[in-house]
C-alpha positions in Angstrom: -18.7 -61.6 -6.2 -19.5 -58.5 -8.3 -18.5 -58.5 -12.0 -15.6 -56.3 -13.0 -16.6 -53.2 -15.0 -15.8 -53.4 -18.7 -13.6 -50.2 -18.5 -11.5 -51.9 -15.9 -11.6 -55.4 -17.4 -10.4 -54.1 -20.8 -8.1 -51.3 -19.6 -5.0 -51.2 -21.9 -2.1 -53.1 -20.5 0.3 -52.0 -23.2 0.9 -48.7 -25.1 0.0 -50.5 -28.3 -3.5 -51.1 -26.9 -4.2 -47.4 -26.2 -6.9 -45.8 -28.4 -6.7 -42.3 -29.8 -3.6 -40.9 -28.2 -0.9 -41.9 -30.7 0.9 -38.6 -30.3 1.4 -39.1 -26.6 2.2 -42.8 -26.8 4.9 -42.3 -29.5 6.8 -39.7 -27.4 6.6 -41.6 -24.2 7.8 -44.8 -25.9 10.8 -43.0 -27.3 11.6 -41.5 -23.9 11.5 -44.9 -22.2 13.6 -46.5 -25.0 16.2 -43.8 -24.9 16.3 -43.6 -21.1 15.3 -39.9 -21.2 12.2 -40.1 -19.0 11.3 -36.7 -17.4 10.9 -36.4 -13.6 7.5 -34.7 -14.1 4.6 -34.9 -16.6 1.3 -33.0 -17.0 -1.5 -35.0 -18.7 -4.3 -32.7 -19.6 -7.5 -33.5 -21.5 -11.2 -34.4 -21.1 -12.4 -37.1 -18.8 -12.3 -40.7 -19.9 -9.7 -40.2 -22.7 -6.9 -42.3 -21.1 -4.8 -39.9 -18.9 -4.7 -42.2 -15.8 -4.3 -45.3 -18.0 -1.3 -44.0 -19.8 0.2 -42.8 -16.5 0.0 -46.3 -15.2 1.5 -47.7 -18.4 4.4 -45.3 -18.0 4.9 -46.5 -14.4 5.0 -50.0 -15.7 7.3 -49.2 -18.6 10.0 -47.5 -16.5 9.9 -50.2 -13.9 9.7 -53.2 -16.3 12.4 -55.8 -15.6 12.7 -56.6 -19.3 14.5 -53.7 -21.0 14.6 -55.0 -24.5 11.2 -53.3 -25.4 9.8 -50.0 -24.2 6.4 -51.5 -23.9 5.8 -53.2 -20.6 6.0 -57.0 -20.8 3.2 -57.6 -18.3 5.0 -60.8 -17.2 7.7 -59.7 -14.8 7.0 -59.2 -11.1 7.1 -55.4 -11.3 4.5 -55.3 -14.1 2.3 -57.8 -12.4 2.4 -55.9 -9.1 1.4 -52.7 -10.8 -1.3 -54.4 -12.8 -2.8 -55.9 -9.6 -2.5 -52.6 -7.7 -0.1 -54.1 -5.2 3.0 -52.0 -6.0 3.9 -49.9 -2.9 6.1 -47.7 -5.1 3.2 -46.6 -7.3 1.2 -44.0 -5.3 -2.0 -42.7 -6.7 -3.6 -39.6 -5.1 -7.0 -38.1 -5.8 -6.4 -34.3 -5.4 -10.1 -33.8 -5.2 -10.2 -35.3 -1.7 -6.5 -34.7 -0.8 -6.0 -31.2 -1.9 -4.5 -29.5 1.1 -0.9 -28.6 2.0 -0.7 -31.2 4.7 -1.3 -34.0 2.3 1.4 -32.7 -0.1 3.8 -32.3 2.8 3.3 -36.0 3.5 4.4 -36.7 0.0 7.5 -34.6 0.5 8.5 -36.9 3.3 7.8 -40.0 1.2 9.9 -39.1 -1.8 13.1 -38.9 0.3 13.2 -42.7 0.6 14.3 -44.9 -2.2 11.8 -47.2 -3.8 11.0 -50.3 -1.8 11.3 -52.7 -4.8 10.8 -50.9 -8.1 13.4 -48.8 -9.9 11.3 -45.6 -9.7 8.7 -44.3 -7.3 5.8 -43.0 -9.4 3.3 -40.5 -8.0 0.1 -40.1 -10.0 -1.8 -37.0 -8.9 -5.3 -37.1 -10.4 -7.5 -34.0 -10.7 -4.4 -31.9 -10.0 -6.2 -28.6 -10.7 -8.1 -29.0 -7.4 -5.0 -28.5 -5.2 -5.1 -25.4 -2.9 -2.7 -22.5 -3.5 -0.6 -23.7 -0.5 -0.5 -27.2 -1.8 0.6 -26.0 -5.3 3.5 -24.1 -3.7 4.5 -27.2 -1.7 4.3 -29.3 -4.8 6.4 -26.8 -6.8 9.2 -27.2 -4.2 9.1 -30.9 -4.6 9.3 -30.8 -8.4 12.3 -28.5 -8.2 14.1 -30.8 -5.8 12.8 -34.2 -6.9 15.4 -37.0 -6.5 16.3 -39.1 -9.5 14.3 -42.1 -8.4 11.0 -40.2 -8.4 8.5 -39.5 -11.3 5.5 -37.2 -10.9 2.5 -37.5 -13.3 -0.2 -34.9 -12.8 -3.5 -35.5 -14.6 -6.1 -32.8 -15.0 -9.2 -31.9 -17.0 -8.7 -28.2 -16.4 -5.1 -27.3 -17.1 -5.8 -23.5 -16.9 -6.3 -24.0 -13.1 -2.8 -25.4 -12.7 -0.4 -22.6 -11.8 2.1 -21.7 -14.6 5.1 -22.4 -12.5 4.0 -26.0 -12.0 3.3 -26.4 -15.8 6.7 -25.0 -16.6 8.4 -27.7 -14.7 6.5 -30.5 -16.4 6.5 -32.1 -19.8 2.9 -31.4 -20.9 0.8 -33.7 -23.1 -2.6 -32.6 -24.3 -5.0 -35.5 -24.7 -7.8 -35.4 -27.3 -11.3 -36.7 -27.3 -11.7 -40.2 -28.8 -13.6 -40.0 -32.1 -16.9 -41.8 -32.7 -15.2 -44.2 -35.2 -12.5 -45.1 -32.7 -15.0 -45.7 -29.9 -17.2 -47.9 -32.2 -14.2 -50.0 -33.2 -13.2 -50.4 -29.6 -16.7 -51.5 -28.6 -16.8 -54.0 -31.4 -13.7 -55.7 -30.0 -15.2 -55.8 -26.5 -18.6 -57.2 -27.5 -16.9 -59.9 -29.6 -14.8 -61.0 -26.6 -17.9 -60.9 -24.4 -19.9 -63.1 -26.8 -22.3 -60.4 -27.9 -23.4 -58.9 -31.2 -24.6 -55.3 -31.9 -26.3 -53.2 -34.5 -23.9 -50.7 -36.0 -26.4 -47.9 -35.2 -26.6 -49.0 -31.6 -22.8 -48.7 -31.2 -22.8 -45.2 -32.9 -25.5 -44.1 -30.4 -23.3 -45.2 -27.5 -20.2 -43.5 -29.0 -22.1 -40.2 -29.6 -23.6 -40.2 -26.0 -20.1 -40.8 -24.6 -18.9 -37.5 -26.1 -15.3 -38.5 -26.7 -14.9 -40.4 -23.4 -14.1 -44.1 -24.1 -14.5 -44.9 -20.4 -18.1 -43.6 -20.5 -18.8 -45.6 -23.7 -17.6 -48.8 -22.0 -19.7 -48.0 -18.9 -22.8 -47.5 -21.1 -22.1 -50.7 -23.0 -21.8 -52.6 -19.7 -25.3 -51.2 -18.6 -26.8 -52.3 -21.9 -25.4 -55.8 -21.8 -26.9 -56.2 -18.3 -30.4 -56.0 -19.6 -30.2 -57.0 -23.3 -32.3 -59.7 -24.7 -31.4 -63.4 -24.4 -30.0 -63.7 -27.9 -27.1 -61.4 -26.8 -27.8 -58.9 -29.5 -27.5 -55.2 -28.6 -30.1 -53.2 -30.6 -30.8 -49.6 -31.2 -33.9 -49.8 -29.1 -31.9 -51.0 -26.1 -29.8 -47.8 -26.3 -32.8 -45.6 -26.7 -34.5 -47.1 -23.6 -31.3 -46.7 -21.5 -30.2 -43.3 -22.6 -33.4 -41.7 -23.6 -31.7 -40.9 -26.9 -33.4 -38.2 -29.1 -34.0 -39.4 -32.6 -32.1 -37.3 -35.2 -35.4 -37.0 -37.1 -37.0 -35.2 -34.2 -34.2 -32.6 -34.2 -34.3 -32.4 -38.0 -38.0 -31.7 -37.9 -37.5 -29.1 -35.2 -34.9 -27.3 -37.2 -37.2 -27.4 -40.3 -39.9 -25.7 -38.3 -37.5 -22.9 -37.3 -36.3 -22.5 -40.9 -40.0 -22.3 -42.0 -40.8 -19.9 -39.2 -43.3 -22.3 -37.8 -43.2 -21.3 -34.1 -46.1 -23.5 -33.2 -44.7 -26.6 -34.9 -41.3 -26.2 -33.2 -42.9 -25.8 -29.8 -45.1 -28.8 -30.3 -42.1 -31.0 -31.2 -40.4 -29.9 -28.0 -43.5 -30.5 -25.9 -43.9 -34.0 -27.3 -40.3 -34.8 -26.6 -40.5 -33.5 -23.0 -43.7 -35.4 -22.4 -41.9 -38.6 -23.3 -39.2 -37.9 -20.6 -36.6 -36.1 -22.7 -34.4 -33.8 -20.6 -34.4 -30.1 -21.8 -30.6 -29.9 -21.4 -30.2 -33.0 -23.6 -32.6 -31.6 -26.2 -30.7 -28.3 -26.1 -27.4 -30.1 -26.6 -28.7 -32.0 -29.6 -30.0 -28.7 -31.1 -26.6 -27.1 -30.9 -24.8 -30.2 -32.2 -27.1 -30.3 -35.2 -26.8 -26.6 -35.9 -23.0 -26.8 -35.6 -22.9 -29.6 -38.3 -25.0 -27.4 -40.5 -22.7 -24.4 -40.0 -19.6 -26.5 -40.7 -21.2 -27.8 -43.9 -21.9 -24.2 -44.9 -18.4 -23.0 -44.2 -16.5 -26.0 -45.6 -17.0 -25.9 -49.4 -15.2 -29.2 -50.1 -17.0 -32.4 -49.3 -13.7 -34.2 -48.9 -11.7 -34.6 -45.8 -11.9 -35.4 -42.1 -15.0 -33.4 -41.4 -17.1 -35.4 -43.9 -15.7 -38.6 -42.4 -16.7 -37.5 -38.9 -20.2 -36.6 -40.2 -20.6 -40.0 -41.8 -19.6 -41.7 -38.6 -22.6 -40.2 -36.8 -25.3 -39.7 -39.5 -26.6 -42.0 -42.2 -26.3 -41.0 -45.9 -30.0 -40.1 -45.9 -29.6 -37.9 -42.8 -26.6 -36.2 -44.3 -28.5 -35.6 -47.5 -31.3 -34.0 -45.5 -28.9 -31.8 -43.6 -27.4 -30.6 -46.9 -30.8 -29.7 -48.2 -31.4 -27.6 -45.1 -28.1 -26.0 -45.4 -28.8 -24.9 -49.0 -31.9 -23.0 -47.8 -30.1 -21.2 -45.0 -27.7 -18.3 -44.9 -24.6 -18.6 -42.8 -25.6 -15.5 -40.8 -28.9 -17.1 -39.9 -27.2 -20.2 -38.6 -24.8 -18.2 -36.5 -27.7 -16.2 -35.1 -29.6 -19.4 -34.2 -26.6 -20.9 -32.5 -26.0 -17.7 -30.5 -29.6 -17.6 -29.3 -29.6 -21.2 -28.2 -26.2 -20.8 -26.5 -27.7 -18.0 -24.4 -30.8 -20.1 -23.7 -28.6 -22.9 -22.4 -27.1 -20.6 -19.8 -30.6 -20.0 -18.4 -31.9 -23.6 -18.4 -30.2 -24.6 -15.1 -31.5 -21.5 -13.3 -35.1 -21.5 -14.7 -37.9 -22.9 -12.5 -39.4 -24.2 -15.8 -36.4 -25.8 -17.6 -38.0 -25.8 -21.1 -39.0 -22.2 -20.9 -35.7 -20.7 -22.1 -35.9 -23.0 -25.1 -39.4 -21.9 -25.9 -38.4 -18.3 -25.6 -35.4 -19.0 -27.9 -37.8 -20.5 -30.5 -40.1 -17.4 -30.3 -37.1 -15.1 -30.6 -35.7 -16.9 -33.7 -39.0 -17.1 -35.5 -40.1 -13.5 -34.7 -36.7 -11.8 -35.1 -37.2 -11.0 -38.8 -40.2 -12.6 -40.4 -39.1 -11.1 -43.8 -35.6 -12.5 -43.6 -34.7 -14.7 -46.6 -33.3 -18.1 -45.5 
């Protein structure tokens, strides 16, 4: 029997276990407690941030047989059925593969009937933005005439593609990316339960690579655990081998070469990285991330506050000190120009027969743009 993936094994079963979406959880708990649950919700936000998880939690909460607490009890028959995926009154639909008007019309026929066992029939429509125009219109009709025993939850990563008339009939919640600190803390709890240990830097590398998606971080952790050493310790080197992570020192040296107008040095650093298997798109992403941190440090005069906290969550004190030294030598206008050049280079990488060529051209453009410019 195959082992259950970590993101499924440790999927939150109560609202109190949800990471990073406190603003959503608070409102939904109040709605359940007061009995003022809407007939339609729109959950929008990046992938892996908890939209479907919270949709299922809401389905459990409104159908929980113990009404003394808005959080699902996970003990009654309704909660257990939903948790096991056996509840016939919880219907999950992937709009990416069921996006046509015929599929939505089938839903229309289904909502007419009362729930078979639960108090509410809950329809979770994932990737809702992929519905066709005709399907959206059919769904709109259903939302306008939904019976009291039905709750719709639409989840999407691209809310701008959902037609305004649908959005206007839903309570909308915007989910945010999970921070590096929140992901690291969550991973620490998981590895402890799994009987593992991990270097702090290793967990930070996983969190940064996940880019705000807790589900992705848990998937990466699962991969690392499958080939880690016998002592059950997850090390920085394990993550580097799995993800092909680019050392921050490499990017720092690359930026130094640009600031010193050393075109040859910058190109050599890239060539060496590419020869070791680094993907040009990953290298490009790391450049932009680093330059963005430099620009933020340049703009934000105070070293206090959430930005510094987020910076310290990713970089060591020594690395931050090095970035600050680079920032002192660089004008804000220069940083903005560099970011602009690399953004344009990124648009060309996917279409270039030689993926690294746009980056090499960007380096030449930055270095040669104004050799007399004072940094």
